[in-house]
C-alpha positions as CSV (number, residue, x, y, z in Angstrom):
1,X,-2.2,-15.2,28.9
2,X,-5.7,-16.5,28.2
3,X,-7.3,-19.6,26.8
4,X,-9.8,-19.2,24.0
5,X,-12.2,-21.8,22.7
6,X,-13.7,-21.6,19.2
7,X,-17.5,-21.4,19.3
8,X,-19.9,-23.8,17.6
9,X,-20.6,-21.5,14.7
10,X,-16.9,-21.1,14.0
11,X,-15.8,-18.0,12.1
12,X,-12.6,-16.1,11.3
13,X,-9.6,-16.7,13.5
14,X,-8.9,-13.0,13.8
15,X,-12.5,-12.1,14.7
16,X,-13.4,-11.7,18.4
17,X,-16.9,-13.2,17.9
18,X,-15.2,-16.6,17.0
19,X,-13.7,-17.0,20.5
20,X,-15.0,-17.6,24.0
21,X,-13.1,-18.0,27.3
22,X,-15.7,-20.7,28.3
23,X,-14.8,-24.3,27.7
24,X,-18.3,-25.7,28.2
25,X,-19.9,-27.3,25.1
26,X,-23.2,-25.6,25.4
27,X,-25.0,-22.3,24.8
28,X,-22.7,-20.5,27.4
29,X,-19.8,-20.7,24.9
30,X,-20.5,-17.5,22.9
31,X,-18.2,-15.1,21.1
32,X,-16.5,-12.5,23.2
33,X,-14.8,-9.2,22.4
34,X,-11.1,-10.3,22.5
35,X,-8.9,-11.8,19.7
36,X,-6.2,-14.3,20.6
37,X,-2.6,-13.0,20.6
38,X,1.0,-14.2,20.9
39,X,0.6,-15.2,24.6
40,X,-2.7,-17.0,24.2
41,X,-3.8,-20.6,23.8
42,X,-6.5,-21.4,21.1
43,X,-8.5,-24.6,21.4
44,X,-10.7,-25.9,18.7
45,X,-12.5,-29.0,19.9
46,X,-15.3,-31.4,18.9
47,X,-17.9,-28.6,19.6
48,X,-16.2,-25.9,17.5
49,X,-17.2,-25.0,14.0
50,X,-15.1,-24.4,10.9
51,X,-12.5,-21.7,11.4
52,X,-10.7,-19.7,8.7
53,X,-7.6,-17.5,9.1
54,X,-8.5,-14.5,6.9
55,X,-5.9,-12.1,8.2
56,X,-2.4,-12.4,9.7
57,X,-2.8,-13.8,13.2
58,X,-0.7,-15.2,16.1
59,X,-1.1,-17.5,19.1
60,X,1.2,-19.3,21.5
61,X,-0.5,-22.7,21.4
62,X,-3.0,-24.0,18.9
63,X,-4.6,-27.2,20.0
64,X,-7.2,-29.3,18.1
65,X,-7.3,-32.2,20.7
66,X,-7.3,-30.7,24.2
67,X,-11.0,-30.6,24.8
68,X,-12.2,-33.4,22.4
69,X,-10.9,-34.0,18.9
70,X,-11.8,-31.3,16.4
71,X,-13.7,-32.8,13.4
72,X,-14.2,-29.7,11.2
73,X,-12.1,-27.8,8.7
74,X,-9.4,-25.3,9.6
75,X,-8.5,-23.1,6.6
76,X,-5.5,-20.9,6.2
77,X,-6.3,-18.5,3.4
78,X,-3.8,-17.7,0.6
79,X,-1.5,-14.7,1.4
80,X,-2.4,-15.0,5.1
81,X,-0.1,-16.1,7.9
82,X,-0.7,-17.8,11.2
83,X,2.3,-17.6,13.6
84,X,2.8,-20.1,16.4
85,X,4.9,-18.1,18.8
86,X,8.2,-19.0,20.6
87,X,7.8,-21.7,23.3
88,X,4.4,-22.7,21.9
89,X,2.9,-25.7,20.3
90,X,0.5,-26.9,17.6
91,X,-1.4,-30.2,17.9
92,X,-3.6,-31.3,15.0
93,X,-6.5,-33.6,15.5
94,X,-6.6,-36.9,13.6
95,X,-10.2,-36.2,12.6
96,X,-9.8,-32.7,11.2
97,X,-9.2,-31.2,7.8
98,X,-6.4,-28.6,7.4
99,X,-6.9,-26.7,4.2
100,X,-5.7,-23.6,2.4
101,X,-2.5,-22.2,0.9
102,X,-1.5,-19.5,3.4
103,X,1.6,-19.8,5.6
104,X,2.0,-21.4,9.0
105,X,5.0,-19.7,10.6
106,X,6.7,-21.7,13.4
107,X,8.9,-19.2,15.3
108,X,11.5,-20.2,17.8
109,X,11.2,-23.3,20.0
110,X,7.9,-25.0,19.2
111,X,6.5,-28.6,19.4
112,X,4.5,-29.7,16.4
113,X,2.1,-32.8,16.6
114,X,0.6,-33.8,13.3
115,X,-1.4,-36.9,14.1
116,X,-1.2,-38.0,10.5
117,X,-3.1,-35.0,9.1
118,X,-1.7,-33.3,5.9
119,X,-1.5,-29.5,6.1
120,X,-1.8,-28.0,2.6
121,X,-0.3,-24.6,3.6
122,X,3.2,-23.4,3.3
123,X,5.3,-24.0,6.4
124,X,8.0,-21.6,7.4
125,X,10.5,-22.6,10.2
126,X,12.2,-19.5,11.5
127,X,13.8,-17.5,14.4
128,X,16.2,-20.2,15.6
129,X,15.2,-22.4,18.5
130,X,14.3,-26.1,18.3
131,X,11.3,-27.4,16.4
132,X,10.2,-30.8,17.6
133,X,8.0,-33.0,15.4
134,X,5.9,-35.3,17.4
135,X,4.0,-38.1,15.6
136,X,3.4,-38.0,11.9
137,X,3.6,-34.4,10.7
138,X,2.7,-34.1,7.0
139,X,2.8,-31.0,4.8
140,X,1.9,-30.9,1.1
141,X,2.7,-27.2,0.7
142,X,6.2,-25.6,0.3
143,X,8.5,-25.7,3.4
144,X,10.8,-22.8,4.0
145,X,13.7,-22.6,6.3
146,X,14.6,-19.0,7.1
147,X,17.8,-17.9,8.7
148,X,18.3,-18.9,11.4
149,X,15.9,-21.8,11.1
150,X,17.2,-23.5,14.2
151,X,17.2,-27.3,15.0
152,X,14.6,-29.7,13.8
153,X,14.0,-32.8,16.0
154,X,11.9,-35.8,15.4
């Protein structure tokens, strides 16, 4: 399990050059050769650039507030899917834009913190478990409950 930080130039979520294992907000945070996976934490902070999900991707935790509030645009392209894995979390920044019409798949037991941001993507709740909404989660795209969708707590 690793923690990845999006670089200042941003890029595609599924591209190794978009991610660094260095939290520093300076020239030492450069793209590496690894892509986040189902056991990893992805942090987009106030130093990160725009990031686009251009291919199906997965992470355990996706956090836009952990190292300073993300202020850029996170785009989930149409026909693409980003999975937040079982026992993970997603925390949106109140200062970001979440765009695109792809699918955010919440699988298993996951906490979801919206901070008043409206996600434009489709949202699929699946694989049982408990989904806990924290704060003001907004979604303007379609919401799907697949069997078993599990429990939704607020």
